[in-house]
N, C-alpha and C positions, 0 to 999 in steps of 0.2 A: 464561584462555583468550582468545585473540584471535579475533574474529568478523569475517569479511569479508561485507559485505552489498551487494546489488545492488538498484536500484530502476528499473524500466523500464515502469511501468504506464501512463504517459501520455506527453505530448509531451517532457517532460524526462527526462534520464538521470542517475543519480548512483551513487556507490559510497562506502563508508565502512568504517573499521575501528574497532571498539569493544572495550574490555577493562575489565572490572569497573565498568561503568557510565560510563566515560569515553570520549569520542570522541578517538581517537588521530590520525586523519586522515580527510578527506572530500573529495570532488570532485563538482561539479554542472555540468551543461551543458544549456542550453535554446536551441539555435540552429537547430532545424528539421532537423538532419541525422538520418539514420536510426540507430536504436540499434545495428543490426548493424555500422555503421561506427565508432561512437564508444565503445561500452561497454568493450571490452577495452583499447583504447589509454588510456582514462581510468583504468582499474584499474592498468595497468602504470605509467603516469606518476605516479599517486598513491603507489603503493608505493615506487617509485624515489625520489621526492622525500622520502619519510618515512624512507628508509633501511631499509625492510622488504623481506622476501621472501615470496612466496606460500606457501612451505613452512612459514612460522610460523603459518599460520592453522589453528585447531582446529575451526572450524565455518564452513560457507558458508550464508548466509541470503539469502533473496530474497523480494521482494513477489510472492506467487503469485496475486494477484487479490483483488477484481475489477479490471478495467481494460481497456485496449486489448488485443484478442486477439493481435495481432501483437507488441506490446510485451511482453506476458506470456510469450509463447513464446520470445522472444529472451532475456529475463532468466532464465527457468527452465532453458532449454537451457544457457546459460552456467554457471549454478550447478551443474547436474548434471555438466557436463564437468569443472569445477574439482574438485568433491567426489570424483568418480570417480578423477581423476588423483592427488589428494592422499590418497585413502583416508580421508576424514573424513566425518562426517555432514552432513546438510542440515537447514535449518529453513525451511519455507514459512510466511510471515507474511501475514496479512490486510493488504491495502493500506490498508484503513480503520482497522484497529488501529494500523498504523504511523504514519499521518498524525495520529492522535489524540495520539501521544507529544509532538507539538509543544506541546500545551496542557495537559499534566498538572500544570503549576504553578498553573493557574487554579482554585483551591479553590472548591467549591460550584457550579461552572458545569456546564451541560449542553453537551457537545461534539457538534455535529451534523456528521458527516463526509459529504461529498458529492463524487461524481464524475459528470460528465455521461454518462448512459446513452442519450441521445437519446430520441426519441418521448415527450417530456415526463416522463421518468423520471430518477431518479438512482440510482446505486449508493450505498447508505447504511448506516450504523450509527450508533447513538446511545450515548454514554457519559456518565457523571457522574463528576466528579473529587471524590474524598473521601480526605483524608489523603495527597494526592499520588499516589493510585492511580486507575486507570481502571476504573470499574465498568460493565460492559457492560449496556445496557438492551434490546438486541435483537440478533438474529443479522444477519450481513451479508445484504443483500437488494437487489433492484432494485425500487424503489417509485415510484409516481406522486407528483408534487409535491403534488397535492391531498390524497392520503392521508396524506402526511407532515405536512402542515399541520394536518390534523384531529387527528393524534396529539399534536402539540406545543401545541395551542391552550390546554390547561389546565395546561401545565408552567410553574410560576412561577419556576424557576431562571433566572438570567442565561444566555442562550444564545449560543454562539459557533460560527460555521460555518467549517469548514476543508476544504481539498482543492481540486483543480483545477475542481470544480463549485461552489465556494463562492459565486461571484458570481451564478450562475443560481439557486441555492437561496435565497440571501439576498434577492434581488430578489423572488422569488415569495412567500416567507414574509412579508416586510414589506408587500407588497401585500395580503396577507390579514389584516393587523393584528397579526401575531405579532412581538413585539419580539425582535430578535436583532442581532448584529453580526458582521462578518467578522473572522477572525483577522488580526493585523497582517501586512502584506505579506511580511515576512521569515519568517513562520511558516505562511503559508497553504498552501504547496505541499508535497506529500509528498516525502520524501527518504530516502536510504539510511540515514542516521543513525537515523531513527525505526525503520526495519526492523531494524537491528542491536540497538537497545535493547530492542525487543519480543522479538527472538529470544533475547536473553540470559535474559530471564525465562522464556520457553517452554522453553529448554534446561535451565534449573534444575529444571523440572517434568518433565523427561524427554520432552518433546514434540519429538523430532527424528526424522528419517527417513533412509533410505539414498538415495543418488543415484537408484537405480532407482525408488524409491517416490515421489519428488517429482514432482508434476504441477501444472499451472495450475488455478485455480478461476475459471471464467468467470461463474457465476451464471445465465446464460441462454444460449440457443442463438445461434450466429452467424446473420447474415442469410442466408448460403448454406444453412445447415441449415434455417432457417425456410422458405425458398423451396422446398426439396426436400420438406419435410413438406406444404406447401400443395399440391404437385403429387401427393401421395400416394406419394412415393418414400421409401425408407429412408435414414437418415442414418448407419447403421452397417453393417458387413459381417458377414454371418452366419459 
């Protein structure tokens, strides 16, 4: 089954097609243009160059969060529209799990996934690589850098930081005396190929949803919602 995956969780945008664990084609752009302008032209160009048609896809996967609220909405909306039109299922993939796919060859390492969540926090998940598999050590979360450092200080594994927040996280952890290194430059950023590979495993476990059921996962309230709550206002309609 061919899986088309979309990744719009941060400043870059990417798409990929995977089948049976192999990446058939992929495209990536990080030029500062809005995802609403670039995503679907990238998908169309990638499929055309690869001699594929959208109707060949059996599953639509997308990074559903955490990440940029606007970016996630664009990616999830595109995935829902494609799946609805094709009448195929969707698979929402944790952005953090998808980025960890880049390092699943690093046996015995602890993979620290990080996206800048502002306010001295990162969106984070921690995995350990064993026999080429990613073993999750915590759920996706927004966590303060100080708290993350406290958790990792007694971890003796080699530690590698990945994600668009890797530099921020790496700098803080090393300042606290915690040995770690950043993933190589070509592997540090999240990408749609990682989304597709994670989705393939999730689909094999029956973890797919309909287009209607697919929703973004933000992990925390938006700034506008926090401001409304601070004023004593509701953030949902009764």
